[in-house]
C-alpha positions as CSV (number, residue, x, y, z in Angstrom):
1,I,-8.0,0.3,-10.0
2,V,-7.6,-1.6,-6.8
3,I,-5.3,-0.2,-4.1
4,E,-4.3,-1.9,-0.9
5,A,-2.5,-0.1,2.0
6,V,-1.1,-0.9,5.5
7,L,0.8,1.1,8.0
8,G,4.5,0.1,8.0
9,L,6.2,-2.2,5.6
10,G,4.2,-3.9,3.0
11,E,5.6,-7.3,3.9
12,A,2.9,-7.3,6.7
13,A,0.2,-7.4,4.0
14,V,2.1,-9.7,1.6
15,S,2.6,-12.3,4.3
16,G,-1.1,-12.2,5.3
17,V,-0.3,-11.1,8.9
18,V,-2.1,-7.8,8.5
19,T,-5.3,-7.2,6.5
20,P,-4.8,-4.1,4.3
21,D,-7.3,-1.3,3.6
22,L,-8.9,-1.8,0.2
23,Y,-9.8,1.1,-2.1
24,V,-11.4,0.7,-5.6
25,V,-11.1,3.6,-8.0
26,N,-13.1,4.0,-11.2
27,R,-10.4,4.3,-13.9
28,T,-12.6,6.7,-16.0
29,S,-14.0,9.1,-13.5
30,M,-11.3,8.5,-10.8
31,A,-14.1,8.3,-8.2
32,I,-13.4,6.2,-5.2
33,E,-16.2,3.5,-5.6
34,E,-15.3,1.3,-2.7
35,R,-13.5,1.8,0.6
36,H,-12.9,-1.0,3.1
37,V,-10.9,0.2,6.1
38,A,-9.2,-2.6,8.1
39,H,-8.4,-2.6,11.8
40,Q,-4.6,-2.8,12.2
41,E,-3.2,-3.5,15.7
42,R,0.5,-3.7,14.7
43,Q,2.9,-2.6,12.0
44,L,6.2,-3.9,10.7
45,L,8.9,-1.3,10.8
46,R,12.5,-1.3,9.7
47,G,14.9,-1.4,12.7
48,T,17.1,1.6,13.3
49,E,20.1,-0.5,14.5
50,P,21.6,-2.9,11.8
51,R,22.1,-6.4,13.1
52,P,24.3,-8.3,10.6
53,G,23.0,-11.8,9.9
54,E,19.7,-11.1,11.6
55,E,16.3,-9.8,10.6
56,N,16.2,-6.0,11.1
57,N,12.4,-5.5,10.9
58,T,10.4,-5.3,14.1
59,W,6.7,-5.4,15.0
60,V,5.4,-2.3,16.7
61,A,1.9,-1.6,18.1
62,V,-0.2,0.8,16.1
63,P,-1.4,3.7,18.4
64,A,-5.1,3.1,19.3
65,S,-6.0,6.4,17.7
66,L,-4.8,5.1,14.3
67,A,-5.9,1.4,14.5
68,N,-9.2,1.9,12.8
69,S,-8.3,4.9,10.6
70,Q,-8.0,5.0,6.8
71,K,-4.4,4.3,5.8
72,L,-4.4,6.6,2.8
73,S,-6.2,10.0,2.4
74,D,-8.4,10.5,-0.6
75,P,-5.8,12.7,-2.3
76,E,-3.2,10.0,-1.8
77,I,-5.6,7.4,-3.3
78,H,-6.0,9.6,-6.3
79,I,-2.2,10.1,-6.7
80,L,-1.7,6.3,-6.7
81,A,-4.5,5.7,-9.1
82,E,-3.1,8.2,-11.5
83,L,0.4,6.6,-11.2
84,A,-1.2,3.2,-11.9
85,L,-2.8,4.5,-15.1
86,R,0.5,6.0,-16.2
87,I,2.4,2.8,-15.5
88,E,-0.3,0.7,-17.4
89,E,-0.1,3.1,-20.3
90,H,3.7,2.8,-20.4
91,Y,3.7,-1.1,-20.4
92,G,0.5,-1.4,-22.5
93,T,-1.2,-3.8,-20.1
94,P,-2.6,-3.7,-16.5
95,Q,0.1,-3.9,-13.9
96,D,0.4,-5.3,-10.3
97,I,2.3,-2.4,-8.7
98,E,4.2,-2.4,-5.4
99,W,4.7,1.0,-3.9
100,A,5.9,2.8,-0.8
101,E,5.4,6.2,0.7
102,E,7.8,8.1,2.8
103,D,7.8,11.8,3.8
104,A,4.7,12.4,1.6
105,A,6.4,11.0,-1.5
106,F,5.4,7.9,-3.4
107,F,7.9,5.4,-4.8
108,I,7.2,2.7,-7.2
109,V,9.1,-0.4,-6.0
110,Q,8.0,-2.9,-8.7
111,A,5.5,-3.3,-11.5
112,R,4.7,-6.6,-13.3
113,P,1.8,-7.6,-15.6
114,V,-1.4,-8.8,-13.9
115,T,-1.6,-12.5,-14.5
116,T,-5.0,-13.2,-12.8
117,V,-8.4,-11.6,-13.1
């Protein structure tokens, strides 16, 4: 199970502007087999003031104390891995899953079949 994570909105990783952390979890033992923590200087956040007709997201500096830190704790990695297995079981095939975390709760935003190996 491969999990990627960034601070802030995932669009930063999807667009390639920010390199995400990468965690690889063994689907049988649930052991974290690989962990690549990426340096992150900035994060994309949702603006608090709506601006009709304009982009509402804004880039904000990541505090220096967090720039080189792991984006997910080991328990959070395990929660996401377990969710991934449940979603795969539901659909009957490996899934590419988009997720979000807010206030210590995970939300599945989208799941679609993996189309590449």
